[in-house]
C-alpha positions, 0 to 999 in steps of 0.5 A: 580210185577211192577218193572221199570227201569229208564235209564235217566233224561227223564224217571225220569221226566216222573215218577215225573209228574205221581206220588207223591210218588216214591220209587227208588233204585240206584243199582250197577251191579258190587257190591255184597252188591248191588246184595243182596240188589237188591234181597231184593228190588225185593222181596219187589216189588213182595210182593206189586204188586199194587205199581209201584217201580223203579230202575236204574243201576248206571253203565248205568245211571250215569247222572241220578244218579248224578242228583238225588244226586244233586236234593235231597242233598242226598249223593250218595251211592249204593246200595241206596233206596230213597222214594220221596214225590213230590220233597222231600226225605222223607226216604232213606237208603243204603247198608245192610240196604236195606232189605224187612222188612226195605222197608216195614217199610219204606213204611208203615211209609211214607204212613201215 
């Protein structure tokens, strides 16, 4: 499983330089809904070991979380998953909609 935690803007900039397509989850470490969504995200990552998948913990990386919302225009929510193609968000969803099945569908749809 290639699940990597991002901590700050420098981490984000490095990821953007190396990848054209990026999946990232905004996770809250204190929210039960986030906890369940993160388990689904981890399951998705374990089933897609050939892909590098990212996350940030909002409490630890608030400036990065805010930066993503500002740069994309996608209102911050947590839990929230965003898929980027370059600098453009091509898919996003939040809360109970973050399931392994929906992540797999979004992953396939945005690869096409």
